[in-house]
C-alpha positions as CSV (number, residue, x, y, z in Angstrom):
1,M,-6.3,-17.3,-6.2
2,L,-3.0,-19.2,-6.5
3,K,-2.2,-17.8,-9.9
4,K,-2.5,-14.2,-8.8
5,V,-0.7,-14.3,-5.4
6,H,2.4,-12.8,-7.1
7,I,0.4,-9.5,-7.4
8,F,0.2,-9.3,-3.6
9,L,3.8,-10.4,-3.4
10,G,4.7,-7.5,-5.7
11,A,3.0,-5.0,-3.3
12,T,4.7,-6.6,-0.2
13,V,8.2,-6.6,-1.6
14,A,7.9,-3.0,-2.8
15,D,6.7,-1.9,0.6
16,A,9.6,-3.7,2.4
17,A,12.1,-2.2,-0.1
18,A,10.9,1.3,0.6
19,R,10.2,0.9,4.4
20,P,13.6,2.0,5.9
21,L,13.2,5.3,4.0
22,H,9.4,5.7,4.8
23,W,8.1,9.2,5.7
24,V,11.3,11.1,5.0
25,Y,9.9,14.4,4.0
26,D,13.1,16.5,4.3
27,E,14.5,16.4,0.7
28,K,18.0,17.4,1.9
29,K,18.1,14.6,4.4
30,L,16.9,12.1,1.9
31,K,19.5,13.1,-0.6
32,S,22.2,12.8,2.0
33,Y,21.1,9.3,3.0
34,I,21.1,8.0,-0.5
35,K,24.1,9.9,-1.9
36,N,26.8,7.6,-3.4
37,K,24.8,4.5,-2.3
38,K,24.8,1.7,-4.9
39,T,21.4,0.5,-3.7
40,I,18.7,2.4,-1.9
41,T,16.3,-0.5,-1.5
42,F,16.2,-2.4,1.8
43,F,18.3,0.3,3.4
44,K,20.3,-1.3,6.2
45,E,19.8,1.6,8.6
46,N,16.4,2.9,9.5
47,R,16.0,6.4,8.3
48,C,12.3,6.8,9.0
49,P,12.1,9.7,11.5
50,F,8.9,8.4,13.2
51,Y,9.3,4.7,13.8
52,S,11.9,2.0,13.5
53,I,11.5,-1.7,12.5
54,K,13.9,-4.2,11.1
55,T,14.8,-4.0,7.4
56,G,12.7,-6.6,5.5
57,E,9.6,-6.0,7.6
58,V,6.6,-4.0,6.1
59,S,4.9,-0.8,7.0
60,G,1.5,-0.6,8.6
61,Y,0.0,-0.3,5.1
62,N,1.1,-3.6,3.9
63,A,0.7,-5.1,7.4
64,V,-3.1,-4.9,7.1
65,G,-2.8,-6.7,3.8
66,Q,-0.9,-9.5,5.5
67,V,-3.7,-9.8,8.1
68,M,-6.2,-10.2,5.3
69,F,-4.0,-12.7,3.5
70,R,-3.6,-14.9,6.6
71,T,-7.4,-14.6,7.1
72,L,-8.1,-15.8,3.6
73,T,-5.7,-18.7,3.8
74,N,-7.0,-19.8,7.3
75,T,-10.8,-19.2,7.0
76,K,-12.7,-22.3,5.9
77,H,-16.0,-20.6,5.0
78,K,-16.1,-17.6,2.6
79,S,-19.0,-16.2,4.6
80,D,-16.7,-15.8,7.7
81,I,-14.0,-13.8,6.0
82,I,-15.0,-10.3,7.2
83,T,-15.8,-11.6,10.7
84,D,-12.5,-13.4,11.0
85,F,-10.7,-10.4,9.5
86,K,-12.0,-8.1,12.2
87,K,-11.0,-10.5,14.9
88,N,-7.5,-10.7,13.4
89,I,-7.2,-6.9,13.2
90,I,-7.9,-6.7,16.9
91,K,-5.4,-9.5,17.5
92,Y,-2.6,-8.1,15.4
93,F,-3.1,-4.3,15.9
94,G,-5.2,-4.1,19.1
95,P,-4.4,-4.0,22.9
96,G,-1.4,-6.2,23.7
97,S,0.1,-5.9,20.3
98,K,3.4,-4.2,19.5
99,Y,1.4,-1.7,17.4
100,W,-0.7,-0.8,20.4
101,K,2.2,-0.5,22.8
102,N,3.6,2.4,20.9
103,L,0.4,4.4,21.1
104,K,1.1,5.9,24.6
105,L,4.6,6.7,23.6
106,R,3.4,8.4,20.4
107,K,1.0,10.6,22.4
108,K,3.9,11.6,24.6
109,Y,6.0,12.4,21.6
110,K,3.3,14.7,20.2
111,K,3.8,17.0,23.2
112,I,7.6,17.4,22.7
113,K,9.8,18.0,19.6
114,W,10.1,14.7,17.7
115,S,13.8,14.0,18.0
116,T,14.2,10.2,17.4
117,A,12.2,7.4,15.9
118,M,10.2,5.2,18.2
119,K,11.3,1.5,18.3
120,G,8.6,-0.7,16.9
121,P,5.8,-0.2,14.3
122,W,3.3,2.7,13.8
123,I,-0.4,2.1,14.0
124,H,-2.4,4.1,11.4
125,Q,-5.4,6.4,12.1
126,N,-7.7,4.2,10.0
127,I,-6.8,1.1,12.1
128,L,-7.3,3.0,15.4
129,E,-10.8,4.0,14.3
130,T,-11.5,0.4,13.0
131,I,-10.5,-1.1,16.3
132,K,-12.8,1.3,18.2
133,N,-15.7,0.7,15.8
134,I,-15.3,-3.1,16.0
135,K,-15.5,-2.9,19.8
136,L,-18.6,-0.7,19.4
137,K,-20.0,-3.5,17.2
138,K,-20.7,-1.0,14.3
139,N,-21.8,-2.6,11.0
140,I,-19.3,-0.5,9.0
141,T,-16.1,-0.3,11.0
142,G,-13.7,1.7,8.7
143,G,-12.1,5.0,9.7
144,T,-13.5,8.3,8.3
145,K,-11.0,10.9,9.5
146,V,-8.3,10.3,6.8
147,N,-8.3,9.3,3.1
148,E,-5.4,6.9,3.0
149,S,-4.4,3.6,1.4
150,D,-5.3,1.2,4.3
151,G,-8.5,0.1,2.6
152,Y,-6.7,-0.7,-0.7
153,C,-4.0,-2.6,1.1
154,A,-6.6,-4.6,3.1
155,V,-8.6,-5.5,0.0
156,L,-5.8,-6.4,-2.4
157,P,-5.4,-10.0,-1.3
158,Y,-9.2,-10.4,-1.2
159,F,-9.4,-9.0,-4.8
160,L,-7.2,-11.9,-6.0
161,F,-9.8,-14.2,-4.4
162,S,-13.0,-12.5,-5.6
163,N,-13.7,-9.4,-7.8
164,S,-17.3,-8.8,-6.8
165,E,-17.5,-5.0,-6.6
166,Q,-20.0,-5.2,-3.8
167,K,-17.8,-7.4,-1.7
168,L,-14.7,-5.4,-2.5
169,K,-16.4,-2.2,-1.2
170,K,-17.4,-4.0,1.9
171,I,-13.8,-5.1,2.6
172,I,-12.4,-1.6,1.9
173,R,-15.0,0.0,4.2
174,T,-14.0,-2.4,7.0
175,V,-10.9,-0.3,7.5
176,A,-11.4,2.9,5.5
177,N,-14.9,4.2,5.1
178,G,-14.3,7.5,3.4
179,K,-15.9,8.0,0.0
180,I,-12.5,9.0,-1.5
181,S,-10.7,6.1,0.1
182,V,-13.2,3.6,-1.5
183,Q,-13.2,5.3,-4.9
184,F,-9.4,5.3,-5.3
185,A,-9.0,1.8,-3.9
186,L,-11.4,0.4,-6.4
187,A,-9.8,2.4,-9.2
188,K,-6.4,0.8,-8.3
189,L,-7.9,-2.7,-8.4
190,K,-9.5,-2.1,-11.8
191,I,-6.2,-0.8,-13.2
192,I,-4.3,-3.8,-11.7
193,N,-6.9,-6.1,-13.1
194,L,-6.4,-4.6,-16.6
195,A,-2.7,-5.1,-16.3
196,D,-3.2,-8.7,-15.1
197,E,-5.4,-9.4,-18.1
198,G,-2.6,-8.4,-20.5
199,N,-4.0,-5.0,-21.5
200,I,-1.3,-3.0,-23.3
201,D,-2.2,0.3,-21.7
202,P,-4.1,-0.3,-18.5
203,I,-4.2,3.4,-17.4
204,N,-5.7,4.7,-20.7
205,S,-8.0,1.7,-20.9
206,F,-9.3,2.5,-17.4
207,I,-10.1,6.0,-18.6
208,K,-11.9,4.8,-21.7
209,L,-13.9,2.1,-19.9
210,N,-15.0,4.5,-17.2
211,S,-15.4,7.8,-19.1
212,K,-19.2,7.8,-18.6
213,N,-19.0,6.4,-15.1
214,N,-19.7,9.3,-12.8
215,Y,-18.4,7.3,-9.8
216,F,-14.8,7.5,-11.2
217,K,-15.0,11.1,-12.5
218,N,-12.7,12.5,-9.8
219,V,-10.2,9.6,-10.3
220,I,-10.1,10.2,-14.1
221,E,-9.6,13.9,-13.7
222,N,-6.6,13.2,-11.5
223,I,-5.1,10.7,-13.9
224,K,-5.4,13.3,-16.7
225,K,-3.6,15.9,-14.6
226,V,-0.7,13.4,-14.1
227,K,-0.6,12.5,-17.8
228,K,0.0,16.2,-18.6
229,L,3.2,16.0,-16.5
230,K,4.5,12.8,-17.9
231,N,7.7,14.4,-19.1
232,K,8.5,16.1,-15.8
233,P,10.9,14.6,-13.2
234,H,9.1,12.1,-10.9
235,N,10.2,13.7,-7.6
236,L,8.9,17.1,-8.7
237,V,5.5,15.6,-9.8
238,V,5.2,13.8,-6.4
239,K,6.0,17.0,-4.6
240,K,3.4,18.9,-6.6
241,F,0.6,16.4,-5.9
242,G,1.7,15.8,-2.3
243,K,4.3,13.4,-0.8
244,A,2.0,12.6,2.1
245,C,-0.3,9.5,2.6
246,S,-3.6,11.0,1.5
247,Y,-5.6,10.6,-1.7
248,P,-5.5,11.9,-4.4
249,G,-1.8,12.7,-3.9
250,T,-0.6,9.2,-3.1
251,F,-2.6,7.9,-6.1
252,N,-1.2,10.5,-8.5
253,G,2.4,9.9,-7.5
254,S,1.9,6.2,-8.1
255,I,0.3,6.8,-11.5
256,H,3.3,8.9,-12.6
257,A,5.7,6.2,-11.5
258,I,3.7,3.7,-13.5
259,I,3.4,5.7,-16.8
260,T,7.1,6.6,-16.7
261,S,8.5,3.2,-15.9
262,K,8.9,-0.1,-17.8
263,C,9.6,-2.5,-15.1
264,Y,9.1,-3.3,-11.4
265,Q,12.6,-2.5,-10.2
266,S,12.9,1.0,-11.8
267,A,9.4,2.0,-10.8
268,V,9.9,1.1,-7.1
269,I,13.3,2.8,-6.9
270,K,11.8,5.9,-8.4
271,T,9.0,5.7,-5.9
272,I,11.5,5.5,-3.0
273,K,13.6,8.4,-4.3
274,A,10.5,10.7,-4.3
275,G,10.4,10.5,-0.5
276,G,7.4,11.1,1.9
277,C,4.9,8.3,2.1
278,N,6.7,6.1,-0.4
279,C,5.2,2.9,1.2
280,S,1.6,3.8,0.3
281,R,2.6,4.5,-3.3
282,A,4.9,1.4,-3.4
283,N,2.0,-0.9,-2.5
284,F,0.2,0.2,-5.7
285,V,3.2,0.5,-8.0
286,G,4.6,-3.0,-6.9
287,A,1.2,-4.7,-7.4
288,Y,0.7,-3.1,-10.8
289,F,4.1,-4.2,-12.3
290,A,3.8,-7.7,-10.8
291,A,0.3,-7.9,-12.5
292,K,1.6,-6.6,-15.8
293,N,4.9,-8.4,-16.1
294,G,4.5,-11.4,-13.8
295,L,6.5,-12.9,-10.9
296,K,9.7,-12.8,-13.0
297,D,9.7,-9.0,-12.9
298,I,10.2,-8.9,-9.1
299,P,13.9,-9.2,-8.3
300,K,14.7,-12.5,-6.6
301,D,17.1,-11.0,-4.1
302,W,14.4,-8.5,-3.1
303,I,12.0,-11.3,-2.4
304,K,14.6,-13.0,-0.2
305,K,15.0,-9.8,1.8
306,T,11.3,-9.5,2.5
307,K,10.2,-11.2,5.7
308,P,6.5,-11.8,4.9
309,A,7.4,-13.2,1.4
310,K,8.1,-16.7,2.7
311,N,4.5,-17.1,3.8
312,I,3.1,-15.7,0.5
313,L,5.4,-17.9,-1.6
314,K,3.8,-21.0,-0.1
315,H,0.7,-20.1,-2.1
316,T,2.4,-19.4,-5.4
317,A,3.1,-23.0,-6.4
318,S,1.2,-22.7,-9.6
319,V,2.8,-19.5,-10.8
320,N,5.5,-19.8,-13.5
């Protein structure tokens, strides 16, 4: 696991870099925020219209990955990981947590015109359903109402520890139990794995390796749609496929950033500039380039600005 922790660090830093500009869907506002700015990563002022947390902290997407990472590093027996992970989800996101405290306020906000960002983090639909299902002692606890990246974010640290497809699916379905959520999360992991193995063209290799695999038919069709638009501006492609959090849009936007970028920094900046749910896309883009180019590709000053990075770096001693 130690040799691959930089991949999770890549996802975490990218999420934190994008976070202050998370969920800005108004193109005119986003352009006005970043106009004449030398740097748009780790924006000092929160510009997310829905919630506000300190710069350097991560969104709810990466936060579930942090919970899994801590579970992995603190659980003594492998057989206890899912049980402990569920306990930690309740502890970190459930009643009494800062995530849960904002829930009542959010319900109130829904009844009035949203005028200002809530102070504190935003709990995701998948996590709300997961908490409910854990309390109901359901065997599979993941949410089914939305097809978003929570499952991928939860499984990424575990993937660096074990690549058993059966176990990976189990982890994903702990927080996201929709068929599409599982499919696209697994596809991301397979692409990241190819990048980590030194494959020259992980995206095309994924297509070739899975061309006869009906399970990934929908994923491959979406990648092919993105490839046809390789020469189009990134922000227009993201807008076309959808700037929101849902699959396949969030996956397609990430793929376009990957196939049109050469390094971590440019890919993440491109992802932020496209607006909308940049954090969900950043978690894939950041992990991919960290896997492909190594720890050295993540800007050191970005790592220093990322609050959860310190804990992750404790476990990267063997990485060059």
